[in-house]
VOGU-3710 file (C-alpha; in Angstrom, 3 decimals, decimal comma):
1> msddsaptke> -26,431/38,833/-15,355  -24,574/35,873/-13,882  -22,524/36,258/-10,717  -19,091/34,766/-11,447  -18,120/35,227/-7,818  -20,831/32,878/-6,568  -19,370/29,769/-4,877  -19,499/26,496/-6,763  -20,283/23,201/-5,125  -17,199/21,061/-4,654
11> qapnwrikaw> -17,322/17,935/-6,785  -17,783/14,762/-4,779  -14,992/12,175/-5,061  -15,609/9,353/-7,511  -16,315/5,786/-6,383  -16,265/3,267/-9,237  -14,728/0,218/-7,571  -17,743/-2,056/-8,119  -17,688/-1,358/-11,858  -13,955/-1,986/-12,134
21> fpelddkthd> -13,823/-5,023/-9,843  -17,190/-6,795/-10,194  -15,715/-9,947/-8,664  -15,637/-8,317/-5,213  -18,468/-9,468/-2,955  -20,793/-6,961/-1,304  -19,100/-7,135/2,114  -15,664/-6,448/0,657  -16,974/-3,606/-1,475  -18,815/-2,051/1,475
31> qlkkyfvelq> -15,709/-2,235/3,678  -13,596/-0,543/1,011  -16,178/2,227/0,669  -16,336/2,737/4,445  -12,543/2,994/4,447  -12,843/5,695/1,775  -15,360/7,614/3,903  -13,016/7,539/6,908  -10,092/8,557/4,709  -11,969/11,667/3,586
41> kfnkvvnlis> -12,814/12,580/7,189  -9,310/12,126/8,561  -7,605/13,727/5,587  -8,950/17,080/6,751  -6,777/16,943/9,877  -4,055/14,399/9,041  -2,091/14,558/5,792  -2,906/11,088/4,469  -3,158/11,687/0,716  -2,785/14,735/-1,484
51> qktmlnadai> -6,068/16,603/-1,792  -5,424/16,737/-5,554  -5,798/12,946/-5,712  -8,991/12,758/-3,626  -11,351/13,191/-6,603  -9,969/10,071/-8,286  -8,699/8,276/-5,200  -10,797/5,279/-6,230  -8,399/4,731/-9,140  -5,124/6,216/-7,879
61> hfgdsirasq> -5,156/4,662/-4,409  -7,847/1,976/-4,120  -7,672/0,577/-7,647  -3,888/0,537/-7,529  -3,815/-1,244/-4,175  -6,483/-3,778/-5,150  -4,725/-4,790/-8,350  -1,307/-4,997/-6,705  -2,714/-6,979/-3,778  -4,202/-9,520/-6,182
71> ivrkkcnknn> -0,747/-10,002/-7,692  1,072/-10,299/-4,355  -1,556/-12,691/-3,006  -0,485/-15,291/-5,578  3,085/-15,321/-4,240  3,125/-14,542/-0,528  2,991/-16,995/2,368  -0,614/-16,959/3,581  0,355/-18,606/6,882  2,707/-15,881/8,074
81> ylhdlgsgng> 2,454/-12,148/8,687  2,644/-9,778/5,752  4,105/-6,420/6,821  3,102/-3,151/5,181  6,156/-0,887/5,459  5,412/2,794/6,008  1,696/2,038/5,873  0,631/5,597/6,775  -2,645/6,003/4,879  -3,214/2,244/4,676
91> fpglvyaily> -2,340/1,741/1,020  -1,896/-1,066/0,273  -1,958/-2,758/3,690  -5,529/-2,000/4,745  -6,834/-2,803/1,275  -4,975/-6,123/1,337  -6,422/-6,918/4,771  -9,957/-6,186/3,537  -9,542/-8,318/0,424  -7,949/-11,259/2,254
101> pdqkmillds> -9,152/-11,546/5,873  -7,255/-14,833/6,254  -3,914/-13,027/5,828  -2,409/-11,707/9,058  -1,184/-8,142/8,513  1,166/-5,875/10,453  0,943/-2,213/9,435  4,122/-0,329/10,372  4,527/3,444/10,488  6,567/5,925/12,499
111> derkceflkh> 3,849/8,616/12,502  1,673/8,274/15,601  -1,315/10,147/14,147  -1,329/7,998/11,021  -1,182/4,873/13,188  -4,231/6,142/15,073  -6,007/6,462/11,729  -5,043/2,907/10,772  -6,277/1,567/14,126  -9,511/3,508/13,770
121> vadtlgllnv> -10,253/2,076/10,328  -9,331/-1,466/11,388  -11,650/-1,185/14,412  -14,449/0,457/12,422  -14,368/-2,301/9,819  -13,851/-5,105/12,333  -10,585/-6,252/10,742  -9,377/-8,941/13,127  -6,362/-9,737/10,949  -4,696/-6,328/11,397
131> ivqnkkidtl> -2,059/-5,243/13,916  -0,828/-1,625/13,814  2,660/-0,852/15,135  3,946/2,686/15,660  7,656/2,017/15,074  10,592/3,243/13,026  11,317/0,472/10,581  15,088/0,899/10,686  15,065/0,163/14,448  13,511/-3,298/14,090
141> ppgtieqaic> 15,687/-6,231/15,250  17,460/-8,378/12,626  15,328/-11,102/11,060  12,042/-9,529/12,145  10,258/-9,737/8,792  9,781/-12,630/6,368  7,620/-10,844/3,808  6,546/-7,269/3,234  4,665/-5,033/0,854  5,222/-1,304/0,391
151> rgfsplpkal> 3,967/1,608/-1,676  5,687/4,985/-1,763  8,100/3,766/0,913  11,585/4,516/-0,432  13,540/4,169/-3,670  14,814/0,609/-4,049  18,499/1,317/-3,220  17,609/3,080/0,049  14,946/0,533/1,009  17,197/-2,474/0,422
161> lmlrkiilkg> 20,059/-0,911/2,371  17,762/-0,186/5,308  16,147/-3,639/5,268  19,187/-5,801/4,562  19,307/-7,162/8,145  15,622/-6,867/9,015  14,344/-9,226/6,288  14,967/-12,921/6,881  17,079/-14,866/4,408  14,653/-16,354/1,903
171> gaiyhlksee> 12,186/-13,545/2,558  10,826/-11,065/0,056  9,568/-7,517/-0,335  6,902/-6,572/-2,875  7,363/-2,959/-4,002  4,564/-1,087/-5,805  6,343/1,039/-8,392  5,830/3,326/-11,374  7,648/3,090/-14,717  10,805/4,346/-12,989
181> waievsqipt> 11,320/0,961/-11,352  13,996/-0,144/-13,833  16,026/2,990/-13,137  15,835/2,285/-9,412  17,042/-1,296/-9,978  20,009/-0,014/-11,978  20,944/2,245/-9,054  21,166/-0,562/-6,483  24,769/-0,580/-5,139  26,914/-3,505/-6,242
191> qlcsiwqpal> 27,482/-4,676/-2,665  23,730/-5,168/-2,230  23,434/-7,359/-5,325  24,901/-10,293/-3,391  22,138/-9,897/-0,801  19,078/-9,095/-2,924  17,679/-10,441/-6,169  15,255/-7,945/-7,778  12,744/-9,050/-10,405  9,613/-7,696/-12,033
201> eeeyvlpvgg> 6,713/-9,703/-10,669  3,957/-8,274/-12,869  2,727/-5,059/-14,457  -0,816/-3,748/-14,476  -2,760/-0,695/-15,617  -4,731/1,695/-13,410  -8,479/1,771/-14,144  -8,279/5,397/-15,323  -5,732/7,030/-17,608  -3,979/3,896/-18,828
211> ikmfvvrtsk> -1,112/4,453/-16,368  1,167/1,436/-16,064  2,201/0,290/-12,605  4,485/-2,520/-11,516  5,029/-4,959/-8,656  8,753/-5,514/-8,172  9,858/-8,355/-5,929  13,205/-8,241/-4,143  14,196/-11,606/-2,680  16,699/-11,864/0,179
221> id> 19,280/-14,407/-0,968  21,911/-13,982/1,764
//
């Protein structure tokens, strides 16, 4: 007779990045995997990602950030800092820094414990292009940021209102969004439309499930 009450072994999280992104060299792949290992460790004490997404974090978090970073890389200024707004768990900022070590990154978050995680991963991986700042974004001085990337930061109307003075004129923000992006654009207040020009940069599909994701660029025009 089987014992239905016997404990079952928890399924190990998937890691399929090499199969999905064969163009990544061994060093880059190894750094991404080490990041994943540290994420699993810290997630037990710091709420970095939902435990429900851990099993397929390779697709939902890493795959998403890799694909979006490849899109943003084609457009951003490689000679100036790229800020990751509300970096928290490091998606996409840490992934971007691993993929492109020549890009100087500033990871911003208001949560001290999450910033300690970001610093730990950057130190563990030897990422010399990463600076972590424990700051509230809405307290930054005007004209602090030329270019930024963000994922799960804020809906577009709220983000653009908050950042209207912080982003330099001529600067840009790259927002990682779901299919709801068009609704968010339609909800941008009229008074902000003279300051920001939103546009779809590119869409892509997650490696699992056929879920469409989008990079939306908002350019500061005034």
